[in-house]
Every structure is written in structure tokens, then in C-alpha cells.
C-alpha positions as CSV (number, residue, x, y, z in Angstrom):
1,M,-1.8,12.4,-23.5
2,R,-5.2,13.0,-24.7
3,L,-3.6,13.5,-28.2
4,L,-1.5,10.4,-27.7
5,L,-4.1,8.1,-26.6
6,L,-6.4,9.1,-29.7
7,W,-2.9,9.3,-32.0
8,L,-2.9,5.4,-30.9
9,M,-6.4,4.4,-31.5
10,S,-6.7,5.6,-35.4
11,L,-3.9,3.6,-35.5
12,L,-5.3,1.0,-34.6
13,L,-8.4,1.2,-36.5
14,F,-6.4,2.0,-40.0
15,A,-4.5,-1.3,-39.4
16,G,-7.2,-3.0,-38.9
17,Q,-8.9,-1.8,-41.9
18,T,-5.7,-2.5,-43.7
19,L,-5.5,-6.1,-42.1
20,A,-8.9,-6.8,-44.3
21,S,-9.1,-8.6,-46.8
22,T,-10.5,-7.2,-50.2
23,I,-13.0,-10.1,-51.7
24,W,-15.5,-9.5,-55.3
25,V,-18.4,-10.5,-56.1
26,I,-19.1,-10.7,-59.4
27,P,-22.5,-11.9,-60.8
28,V,-22.4,-14.9,-63.7
29,K,-26.4,-15.3,-64.4
30,G,-27.8,-15.7,-68.1
31,P,-25.8,-17.5,-71.4
32,I,-22.4,-17.3,-71.1
33,G,-21.7,-15.0,-74.6
34,P,-19.2,-12.2,-75.6
35,A,-20.4,-10.0,-73.3
36,V,-20.1,-11.7,-70.3
37,S,-17.0,-13.2,-71.3
38,D,-15.4,-9.4,-71.8
39,Y,-17.1,-8.6,-68.5
40,L,-15.6,-11.1,-66.3
41,S,-12.0,-11.0,-68.2
42,R,-11.5,-7.2,-67.2
43,E,-12.9,-7.7,-63.8
44,I,-10.2,-10.3,-63.3
45,Q,-7.7,-8.1,-64.8
46,Q,-8.6,-5.7,-62.4
47,A,-8.5,-7.6,-59.4
48,H,-5.1,-8.4,-60.1
49,V,-4.2,-4.3,-60.0
50,N,-6.5,-3.6,-57.1
51,D,-5.1,-6.5,-55.3
52,V,-7.7,-8.0,-54.7
53,S,-7.3,-11.3,-52.0
54,L,-10.9,-13.6,-53.5
55,V,-12.9,-14.0,-56.7
56,I,-16.1,-14.5,-56.0
57,L,-18.2,-15.8,-59.1
58,K,-21.7,-16.3,-58.1
59,M,-23.1,-18.5,-61.1
60,D,-26.5,-19.6,-61.9
61,T,-26.1,-20.2,-66.2
62,P,-27.7,-22.7,-68.5
63,G,-24.6,-22.8,-70.7
64,G,-23.2,-20.5,-73.8
65,L,-20.7,-20.0,-76.2
66,D,-17.7,-22.0,-76.5
67,S,-15.9,-19.3,-77.5
68,A,-16.8,-17.1,-74.9
69,M,-16.4,-20.8,-72.6
70,R,-12.7,-20.8,-72.9
71,D,-11.7,-17.2,-73.0
72,I,-13.3,-16.5,-69.7
73,I,-11.7,-20.6,-68.5
74,H,-8.8,-19.2,-69.4
75,S,-8.4,-16.0,-67.5
76,I,-9.4,-17.9,-63.9
77,T,-6.3,-20.2,-64.9
78,T,-3.9,-17.4,-66.0
79,S,-5.3,-15.6,-62.8
80,S,-2.6,-14.4,-60.6
81,V,-6.2,-14.1,-58.4
82,P,-7.7,-17.0,-57.0
83,I,-11.1,-17.2,-58.3
84,A,-13.8,-18.9,-56.3
85,T,-16.8,-20.3,-58.1
86,W,-20.5,-20.3,-56.4
87,V,-23.2,-22.1,-57.6
88,G,-26.2,-20.0,-55.9
89,P,-28.4,-19.2,-54.5
90,S,-30.8,-22.2,-54.2
91,G,-32.5,-22.8,-57.4
92,A,-29.3,-21.4,-59.4
93,R,-27.6,-23.6,-61.8
94,A,-24.2,-24.2,-63.5
95,A,-25.3,-26.3,-67.2
96,S,-23.1,-26.9,-69.8
97,A,-20.8,-23.7,-69.7
98,G,-21.0,-23.1,-66.1
99,T,-19.7,-26.7,-65.4
100,Y,-17.2,-25.9,-67.5
101,I,-16.3,-23.3,-65.5
102,L,-17.3,-24.5,-62.2
103,L,-14.7,-27.1,-62.2
104,A,-11.3,-24.6,-64.2
105,S,-12.0,-22.6,-60.5
106,H,-9.3,-22.4,-57.9
107,V,-12.4,-22.8,-55.5
108,A,-16.0,-25.0,-56.4
109,A,-18.8,-25.0,-54.4
110,M,-22.9,-24.4,-54.8
111,A,-25.1,-23.9,-53.0
112,E,-28.4,-26.2,-51.1
113,A,-30.8,-27.0,-54.7
114,T,-28.6,-25.9,-57.0
115,N,-27.3,-28.7,-60.1
116,L,-24.3,-28.8,-62.4
117,G,-23.5,-30.8,-65.7
118,A,-25.0,-31.4,-69.3
119,A,-21.8,-30.5,-70.6
120,T,-22.5,-32.2,-74.0
121,P,-21.9,-30.0,-76.7
122,V,-25.8,-28.9,-77.8
123,A,-24.6,-29.8,-81.1
124,L,-24.3,-33.0,-80.7
125,G,-27.3,-34.0,-78.1
126,G,-30.1,-32.9,-80.3
127,S,-32.3,-30.3,-80.5
128,P,-32.2,-27.1,-77.5
129,K,-35.4,-28.1,-74.8
130,P,-36.8,-25.4,-72.2
131,P,-35.0,-24.7,-68.9
132,G,-36.3,-27.8,-66.6
133,T,-36.7,-30.2,-69.3
134,S,-33.6,-30.6,-70.6
135,D,-30.0,-32.8,-69.9
136,E,-31.0,-33.1,-65.9
137,A,-34.0,-34.4,-66.3
138,D,-32.8,-37.1,-68.4
139,N,-30.1,-38.0,-65.8
140,S,-33.2,-38.3,-62.9
141,S,-31.8,-40.1,-60.2
142,S,-33.1,-43.6,-61.0
143,N,-31.2,-43.5,-64.0
144,K,-28.1,-43.1,-62.4
145,T,-25.5,-45.8,-61.0
146,K,-24.3,-46.0,-57.9
147,D,-21.2,-43.7,-59.0
148,G,-23.4,-41.0,-59.7
149,T,-23.6,-41.5,-63.2
150,S,-25.8,-42.1,-65.8
151,D,-26.5,-45.6,-67.4
152,K,-24.2,-46.3,-70.4
153,N,-27.6,-47.0,-72.7
154,Q,-27.7,-43.0,-72.1
155,Q,-25.0,-41.8,-74.2
156,V,-24.9,-39.3,-76.6
157,P,-24.5,-40.2,-79.6
158,A,-22.0,-39.2,-82.2
159,K,-22.3,-40.6,-85.8
160,T,-20.3,-38.4,-87.7
161,A,-15.9,-38.0,-87.8
162,M,-16.6,-33.9,-87.0
163,E,-19.4,-34.7,-84.2
164,K,-16.4,-37.5,-82.3
165,K,-13.9,-35.2,-82.7
166,V,-16.0,-32.5,-81.5
167,I,-17.1,-35.2,-78.4
168,N,-13.7,-36.1,-77.6
169,D,-11.9,-32.7,-77.7
170,A,-14.9,-32.1,-74.8
171,K,-14.3,-35.3,-73.1
172,A,-10.6,-34.1,-73.0
173,Y,-10.9,-30.6,-72.2
174,I,-13.4,-31.1,-69.2
175,K,-10.7,-33.9,-67.7
176,G,-8.3,-31.8,-67.4
177,L,-9.6,-28.7,-65.9
178,A,-11.0,-31.9,-63.4
179,K,-7.8,-33.0,-62.6
180,L,-5.9,-28.6,-62.5
181,H,-7.2,-29.3,-59.0
182,N,-8.0,-32.7,-58.2
183,R,-11.2,-33.2,-58.6
184,N,-13.3,-36.2,-60.1
185,A,-12.4,-36.6,-64.0
186,E,-13.7,-39.8,-64.9
187,W,-17.5,-37.4,-63.2
188,A,-16.3,-34.9,-66.0
189,E,-16.0,-37.1,-68.5
190,K,-19.8,-38.4,-68.7
191,A,-21.1,-34.7,-67.8
192,V,-20.3,-35.2,-71.8
193,S,-20.6,-37.8,-72.8
194,E,-23.7,-39.1,-71.4
195,A,-24.4,-35.6,-70.3
196,A,-24.7,-36.0,-66.7
197,S,-25.6,-34.2,-63.8
198,L,-25.6,-33.7,-59.6
199,D,-26.9,-31.5,-57.3
200,A,-24.8,-30.1,-54.9
201,I,-24.5,-33.2,-52.3
202,E,-23.9,-35.5,-55.0
203,A,-21.4,-33.4,-56.6
204,L,-19.8,-32.9,-53.4
205,E,-19.9,-36.7,-51.9
206,L,-18.5,-37.5,-55.6
207,N,-15.5,-34.7,-55.4
208,V,-17.0,-32.8,-57.8
209,I,-16.8,-29.5,-56.4
210,D,-15.1,-28.7,-53.2
211,Y,-18.1,-27.0,-50.7
212,V,-21.8,-26.9,-50.4
213,V,-22.7,-23.5,-48.8
214,N,-25.8,-21.8,-49.0
215,T,-23.9,-17.5,-48.8
216,P,-20.5,-16.2,-50.4
217,N,-20.0,-15.5,-46.6
218,E,-20.3,-19.1,-45.3
219,L,-17.7,-20.2,-48.4
220,V,-14.6,-17.4,-47.0
221,A,-15.4,-19.1,-43.7
222,A,-14.9,-22.6,-44.8
223,I,-11.6,-21.9,-47.1
224,E,-10.0,-19.7,-44.6
225,G,-6.7,-21.0,-44.2
226,I,-6.6,-24.0,-47.0
227,T,-3.6,-23.9,-50.1
228,V,-4.6,-23.7,-53.7
229,T,-2.8,-23.5,-57.1
230,V,-2.5,-20.5,-58.3
231,N,-1.3,-20.0,-62.3
232,N,1.2,-23.3,-60.8
233,Q,1.9,-21.3,-57.3
234,Q,0.4,-23.1,-54.0
235,V,-1.5,-20.2,-51.9
236,T,-2.5,-20.2,-48.0
237,L,-5.5,-18.4,-48.8
238,S,-5.7,-15.9,-45.3
239,L,-9.2,-14.0,-45.2
240,L,-10.5,-12.8,-42.2
241,P,-11.5,-10.5,-41.9
242,A,-12.8,-9.5,-45.7
243,N,-14.2,-6.7,-47.2
244,Y,-16.8,-8.0,-49.3
245,E,-17.8,-5.9,-52.8
246,Q,-20.6,-6.3,-54.6
247,R,-19.2,-5.7,-58.6
248,I,-22.0,-4.5,-60.5
249,P,-21.8,-4.9,-64.7
250,D,-20.2,-1.5,-66.1
251,W,-21.5,1.0,-68.6
252,R,-19.1,-1.4,-71.5
253,A,-20.8,-4.6,-70.5
254,E,-24.4,-3.6,-70.5
255,M,-24.1,-1.8,-73.7
256,L,-22.1,-5.4,-74.4
257,A,-25.5,-7.3,-73.2
258,V,-27.8,-5.5,-75.8
259,I,-26.4,-6.1,-79.0
260,T,-24.7,-8.7,-78.8
261,N,-28.7,-10.0,-78.5
262,P,-29.1,-12.0,-81.6
263,N,-32.0,-9.8,-82.1
264,V,-30.9,-6.3,-81.6
265,A,-28.3,-7.0,-83.5
266,Y,-30.1,-8.1,-86.4
267,I,-32.6,-5.4,-85.6
268,L,-29.4,-2.8,-86.3
269,M,-28.4,-4.7,-89.4
270,L,-31.3,-4.1,-91.3
271,I,-31.8,-0.6,-89.7
272,G,-28.7,0.7,-91.3
273,I,-28.9,-1.1,-94.7
274,Y,-32.2,0.3,-95.3
275,G,-31.2,3.4,-93.7
276,L,-28.4,3.8,-96.0
277,L,-30.0,3.0,-98.7
278,L,-32.9,5.5,-98.1
279,E,-29.8,7.8,-98.3
280,F,-29.3,6.9,-101.3
281,Y,-32.5,7.1,-102.8
282,N,-33.0,10.6,-101.6
283,P,-29.0,12.0,-101.2
284,G,-29.3,15.5,-98.6
285,I,-32.0,14.1,-95.8
286,G,-28.3,13.1,-93.8
287,L,-30.7,11.6,-91.1
288,P,-30.7,8.5,-92.8
289,G,-27.1,7.8,-93.4
290,V,-25.8,8.7,-90.2
291,L,-28.4,6.5,-88.5
292,G,-27.7,3.7,-90.7
293,G,-23.7,3.9,-90.8
294,I,-23.9,4.3,-86.6
295,C,-26.5,1.4,-87.0
296,L,-24.3,-1.0,-89.0
297,L,-21.3,-0.4,-88.0
298,L,-22.6,-1.9,-84.4
299,A,-24.2,-4.6,-86.0
300,M,-21.5,-6.0,-87.7
301,Y,-19.8,-5.5,-84.5
302,S,-21.9,-7.5,-82.4
303,L,-21.8,-10.1,-85.3
304,Q,-18.8,-10.4,-85.8
305,M,-18.1,-11.5,-81.9
306,M,-20.7,-14.2,-82.5
307,P,-21.2,-17.7,-83.9
308,V,-22.6,-16.3,-87.6
309,N,-23.1,-18.3,-91.1
310,Y,-21.8,-16.9,-93.2
311,A,-24.3,-18.8,-95.8
312,G,-27.0,-17.3,-94.0
313,L,-25.6,-14.1,-93.8
314,A,-24.9,-14.3,-97.9
315,L,-29.1,-15.2,-98.1
316,L,-30.4,-12.7,-96.1
317,L,-28.1,-10.1,-98.0
318,L,-29.5,-11.5,-101.1
319,G,-33.2,-11.2,-100.0
320,I,-32.7,-7.6,-99.8
321,A,-31.3,-6.5,-102.4
322,L,-34.1,-8.6,-104.7
323,M,-36.1,-6.8,-103.0
324,I,-34.5,-3.3,-103.3
325,A,-34.6,-4.1,-107.3
326,E,-38.3,-5.3,-106.8
327,A,-39.1,-1.2,-105.5
328,F,-36.7,0.3,-107.9
329,N,-37.5,-2.0,-111.1
330,P,-40.8,-3.7,-111.2
331,S,-41.0,-7.3,-112.3
332,F,-44.8,-7.9,-110.9
333,G,-43.3,-9.9,-107.9
334,V,-40.9,-12.3,-109.6
335,L,-37.7,-10.5,-107.4
336,G,-40.0,-9.1,-104.4
337,L,-41.4,-12.3,-103.1
338,G,-38.0,-14.2,-104.5
339,G,-35.9,-11.8,-101.9
340,V,-38.7,-12.9,-99.2
341,V,-38.3,-16.4,-99.4
342,A,-34.5,-15.7,-99.6
343,F,-34.4,-13.4,-96.7
344,V,-36.3,-15.6,-94.4
345,L,-33.6,-18.4,-94.7
346,G,-31.1,-16.7,-94.5
347,S,-32.2,-15.0,-91.4
348,I,-33.1,-18.4,-90.2
349,F,-29.8,-19.8,-91.0
350,L,-27.5,-17.0,-89.6
351,M,-26.8,-17.9,-86.9
352,D,-24.8,-21.2,-86.2
353,S,-25.8,-22.1,-83.1
354,D,-28.3,-24.5,-81.5
355,L,-28.6,-22.3,-78.4
356,P,-31.9,-21.1,-78.3
357,S,-30.5,-17.6,-76.6
358,F,-28.1,-17.0,-79.4
359,Q,-30.8,-17.6,-82.1
360,I,-32.8,-14.9,-83.7
361,A,-36.5,-14.9,-82.8
362,I,-38.8,-16.9,-85.4
363,P,-42.0,-14.3,-84.8
364,L,-39.4,-11.4,-85.4
365,I,-38.4,-12.7,-88.8
366,L,-41.9,-13.7,-89.6
367,G,-42.7,-9.9,-88.6
368,V,-39.9,-8.3,-91.0
369,A,-40.7,-10.8,-93.9
370,I,-44.7,-9.5,-93.2
371,F,-43.9,-6.2,-93.6
372,S,-41.7,-6.7,-96.5
373,A,-44.3,-8.5,-98.4
374,A,-46.3,-6.5,-98.2
375,L,-44.5,-3.5,-99.1
376,I,-43.8,-5.4,-102.4
377,I,-47.8,-5.6,-102.7
378,I,-48.8,-2.7,-102.1
379,T,-46.1,-1.4,-104.7
380,L,-47.3,-3.3,-107.3
381,G,-50.7,-2.3,-106.5
382,M,-50.0,1.1,-107.3
383,L,-48.2,0.3,-110.3
384,M,-50.5,-1.7,-111.6
385,K,-53.1,1.8,-111.5
386,V,-50.9,3.8,-112.8
387,R,-50.4,1.1,-115.4
388,N,-54.2,1.2,-116.6
389,R,-54.3,5.6,-115.2
390,R,-55.2,7.7,-118.4
391,V,-52.6,9.5,-119.6
392,T,-52.4,12.9,-118.4
393,T,-49.2,14.7,-119.3
394,G,-47.5,14.8,-122.4
395,L,-47.3,14.2,-126.5
396,E,-49.9,11.0,-126.1
397,T,-53.0,13.8,-124.7
398,Y,-52.4,16.4,-127.6
399,P,-55.4,14.1,-130.1
400,G,-58.7,15.9,-129.2
401,K,-57.8,19.0,-128.2
402,T,-59.4,21.8,-129.3
403,A,-56.4,24.6,-131.4
404,I,-56.6,28.0,-133.0
405,V,-55.7,28.4,-136.6
406,S,-53.1,31.4,-136.4
407,E,-52.8,31.9,-140.6
408,D,-54.8,31.0,-142.8
409,F,-54.0,26.9,-144.1
410,I,-52.7,27.0,-148.0
411,N,-52.5,23.6,-149.4
412,G,-53.2,21.7,-146.4
413,K,-50.5,23.3,-144.3
414,G,-50.6,25.7,-141.7
415,R,-49.9,26.7,-138.3
416,V,-52.0,26.7,-135.0
417,Q,-51.6,27.7,-131.7
418,L,-52.3,25.4,-128.7
419,D,-51.6,26.0,-124.9
420,G,-49.4,29.1,-126.1
421,A,-47.3,27.7,-128.5
422,L,-47.5,27.3,-132.6
423,W,-47.3,24.4,-134.6
424,H,-46.4,23.6,-138.0
425,A,-50.0,21.9,-138.7
426,L,-51.7,20.0,-142.2
427,G,-55.4,19.9,-142.6
428,N,-57.4,18.1,-145.5
429,T,-59.6,21.4,-145.5
430,E,-59.2,24.7,-146.4
431,L,-58.4,26.4,-142.7
432,K,-58.6,30.4,-141.9
433,H,-57.5,32.1,-139.4
434,G,-59.0,32.0,-135.7
435,D,-61.0,28.4,-137.1
436,K,-61.1,26.2,-134.4
437,V,-59.4,22.6,-135.3
438,T,-59.5,19.5,-133.3
439,I,-55.6,17.3,-133.5
440,E,-56.0,13.9,-134.3
441,S,-52.7,12.8,-134.3
442,I,-48.6,14.3,-133.4
443,N,-45.5,13.4,-136.0
444,G,-42.7,14.9,-134.0
445,L,-43.4,18.5,-134.3
446,T,-46.0,18.9,-136.8
447,L,-49.5,18.0,-135.9
448,T,-52.9,17.1,-138.2
449,V,-55.9,18.5,-137.4
450,S,-59.3,18.5,-138.8
451,P,-61.8,21.4,-138.0
452,S,-63.5,21.0,-134.8
453,A,-67.7,19.9,-135.2
454,K,-70.1,23.5,-134.6
455,K,-72.3,23.7,-131.9
């Protein structure tokens, strides 16, 4: 009887565990880039394999790259697992690319004291501004109309045909995402055309988001039993009781996050180029070549994932080539200084993005440029010293040396011994074996000598 009771208790416990749904909470913090895109896409695929009931994206982002954003949205819209995006905790934001991802999610929620919007493409919205003073500041409540949008005079200008095409594409894209889950498409369009922003309460009132909740647990409780459209199918969410799993980025995501940092990729590229050059200059060392090859491959992998301006890359490589040419064939600074200028310009133009998070730091560029210029100046200084230094080896040093006559001169011709070697010599005076003579000049293998002054 006791065994039967224990068996029933274990069966009930097991049944309770199996009834609990699995919910993944995935952090999305910082700029949206290739590393975040790769990580989220893999996590969403893995959630389907592991039969996860709901994926919650815990978001706090200033925006990011358009290509990475669209990859994430494609993973969300084609996912067979419901995706809820929660902007939190308080103080977080879903600006720019984050707004698109929030609207594309099956459930859109925000914590109190969070904001979204400012979804104008950065290249058209003017130069980047520091966090907290960007587009949100231009859309304060004093500038908003009753519907929560900014005044039409605040629209972001699109001057060229290309700018109009980009901004119209962004407007159509974000409107489509809003309509996908019956959200406010009109405001979504204004988030692009006017860089409009909203806080959580206003966003809920204007049907831009679905819920205002302060924790993932509150979000799950709020959406229990609702029906959402997942991959063109109606799905009723049955999530309680729930087991929450806080997902942590794996080693691949961490590595990608490091090497796709433009500053890291820039340094890796320089180490790779200079390492290979050092190996070619001194073959057989091994370490510079191996290290340089690895760093260069990593740099190439990370750069192909980022928006690279190939004109900037060409200028950078030209600058490095000119500085190397200066080192091997000194031109008294012409090649070297031209190389430094090309190097700096190429480094500035290398990243084809106005987002501060995807720009190479100016102090880093200046530091490398100053180091390269200093190296060129030191090389030129050493070159000038070598040119002004007295010759110490070779035939040019022979005039003025003392030699010993090894046989009597006949008709002004004879042989002398110098540094252990016998030389043919010419002299204008009679010279005997053993006389000391001073070398006046050298022509081929024949020395012109004269008697040394007797001390």
C-alpha cells in the first residue's frame, strides 16, 4: 500500500512538471548588430527544437544596423514559437531598430518609464546625438498633438531622391509590421517620418503596444489565454504554470560581439597586415606570420558582417602600402606622410554607418596615425645620420691607409701588402721592399701609392 501511495505521489509530481510550460527570457541589450542578430536567430530556432511555449525578448537598445534588424524580424515573423518583446526594466528603451522589432513581435509590452520610437533611418535624421538628447528630446510632450504624434513641422527632411526612397521604404516597412498585429500603423509611420517617440503609457493608449507590465512574470499572467497569430496560424497561449529560463549568450555570441566591434576589427586588421609584412621581411620567424594570418582572417570575417565603405578600405590599404614603401625605399617623407594622410582618411570613412556604435573611435585612429608618423620620422632621422656618417667599410676607406711594399718597384710598378692581401700598385718614386707607403687612390684592383712620411 505504501509503495502504491509513493508511486501515485511521484506520478502526480511528474504530471505537474510536464504541465508547466517553458518560457525563455532572452536579453537584447545594446546596439543591434551582427552578433545580436546571429544570437537571436539561433535562439529562436533552438526554442522551436526544445518545444518552448514562449520566448520573451527583454529589450533595451538605442537602435542598430538595418540589415541586422531585418534578419531578427524575419526570424520573428517566421517563427513557430510565439515571441513577446518586453522593453524593460524601467529606464530601458526600444529606439530606432528596437521599435521595428517591438512592432513585429506577437506580443508587444513595455515597463513603466520606458520609451520607444525615433525610428527614422539615422543617415536621414541628421548626425547622431548623445543618448538622452537624440530624437526623443525633439518630440517632447510640448511638441505633440492630441494623437501623440509630433507636429508636422518637425518632419525629417528628405532632400535627394535616394533619401526619399530610403525613408519611404522604412515607412512602408514599419506600417506593415504594425498592421501585422493590428497596432497603430499611422503612429508607426510618424515614428519614421517625424522621429516621433512615446513613453509606455502613451504607447498603450494609442494602441502602439499591447501591455504595460513591469516584469516578465506580470507579462505572462497578462497574456494567459489570449490568441495571437503565429506564422499565419491562430494560437491560444496557455502558459501557466510556467518555468522561466534566463538565457545567457553562448561563446559564439560573445566572440562575435567582440570581433564585430569596429575598433576590435580595425586593430585585428592592422595586426594581421603588419604581422604578415614582418614575416615576409624576416622569413622563418613564424610567430608574426601565424598571428598575422589569424588576425587578418578574423578581421575579414567581422568586416564582411558590418557596413564597410570600400572606398575607405582602399584608402586605408593604400596608406599602409605607402608607409611600407617609405620604410623600404626612403623618399625623405613624401611616401610616408602621404601614406599617413591616406591611412587617416581611410580609417574615418571605413564604416559606412552614422551610428556611433559602429564607428571607429577617432582617438584610436589618431593614436595609430601618430605612432606611424613617429616611426617614419625616426626612420628618416636614422637615414640622415647614416648618410652623414663617415664610411667605415669597403674600398672607399682605402685612401689614407698604410701598406708595406712587398717587392721593389720597377718602372713605377710593383706590389704592396694591405690587410693581409697583395695588391698591384703604381708609384711615382723608387720604392724598395719593406718601405711603407700611403694609398692615394684605388682604380679597380690597382692602388696608387706614395711614400709615407717618416716620423
